[in-house]
C-alpha positions as CSV (number, residue, x, y, z in Angstrom):
1,M,0.0,0.0,0.0
2,Y,1.4,3.4,-1.0
3,R,1.8,5.8,2.0
4,P,3.2,9.1,1.0
5,H,3.8,10.3,4.6
6,Q,5.8,7.2,5.4
7,E,7.8,7.5,2.2
8,R,8.7,11.1,3.0
9,I,10.0,10.3,6.4
10,E,12.2,7.5,5.1
11,T,13.7,9.8,2.5
12,T,14.4,12.5,5.1
13,K,16.2,10.0,7.3
14,T,18.3,8.8,4.4
15,A,19.2,12.4,3.2
16,D,20.4,13.3,6.7
17,A,22.7,10.2,6.8
18,V,24.0,10.8,3.4
19,N,24.2,14.6,3.5
20,P,25.2,15.6,7.1
21,K,25.0,19.2,8.2
22,H,28.8,19.7,8.2
23,Y,28.8,19.3,4.4
24,S,25.7,21.3,3.7
25,D,25.7,24.3,6.0
26,H,27.9,26.7,4.1
27,P,26.6,30.3,4.1
28,S,26.6,30.3,0.3
29,G,24.1,27.4,0.2
30,V,26.5,25.4,-1.9
31,E,27.0,21.8,-0.8
32,C,30.5,20.3,-0.6
33,Y,29.8,17.6,-3.2
34,E,28.8,20.2,-5.7
35,I,32.5,21.4,-5.7
36,T,34.3,18.2,-5.1
37,Q,32.7,16.4,-7.9
38,H,34.6,18.5,-10.4
39,H,38.0,17.5,-9.0
40,D,40.1,14.4,-8.8
41,F,40.0,12.2,-5.7
42,L,43.0,13.8,-3.9
43,V,42.0,17.5,-4.5
44,G,38.3,16.5,-3.7
45,N,39.4,15.2,-0.3
46,I,41.5,18.3,0.4
47,I,38.3,20.4,-0.2
48,K,36.1,18.0,1.8
49,Y,38.3,18.1,4.9
50,A,38.8,21.8,4.7
51,W,35.0,22.3,4.2
52,R,34.1,20.4,7.3
53,C,37.1,21.5,9.4
54,G,36.0,22.0,13.0
55,K,32.3,21.2,12.2
56,K,32.1,17.4,12.5
57,Q,31.6,16.3,16.1
58,S,33.6,13.2,15.9
59,A,36.7,14.9,14.3
60,S,38.8,17.6,15.7
61,R,39.8,20.7,13.7
62,L,43.5,19.6,14.0
63,E,42.5,16.1,12.7
64,D,40.8,17.6,9.7
65,L,43.8,19.9,9.0
66,K,46.2,17.0,9.1
67,K,44.0,15.1,6.6
68,C,44.1,18.1,4.3
69,A,47.8,18.2,4.6
70,W,48.2,14.4,4.0
71,Y,46.1,14.6,0.8
72,A,47.9,17.7,-0.4
73,Q,51.3,16.1,0.2
74,R,50.2,13.0,-1.8
75,A,49.0,15.2,-4.6
76,V,52.3,17.0,-4.7
77,E,54.2,13.7,-4.8
78,L,52.0,12.4,-7.6
79,E,52.6,15.6,-9.6
80,Q,56.3,15.2,-9.0
81,G,56.3,11.6,-10.2
82,K,57.3,10.3,-6.7
83,V,54.3,7.9,-6.4
84,K,52.4,6.0,-9.0
85,K,48.7,6.4,-9.7
């Protein structure tokens, strides 16, 4: 039996789990994925961790900054040919 109210509740729960506030609360209204989808994996992760820096409850600001630095260093090494794809 089709229950529009029940379906709407399930969609909302899924959207929150998939799109948490720390990726969608930018003052511009732009969501993180709208930017990262146009970049390669390493640069996308740099953007992602900078975007949520200090906003995610389970991760400290320092932890997010270290992740940005790790992905940036890896991208530099890749550009310099020090690591393989």
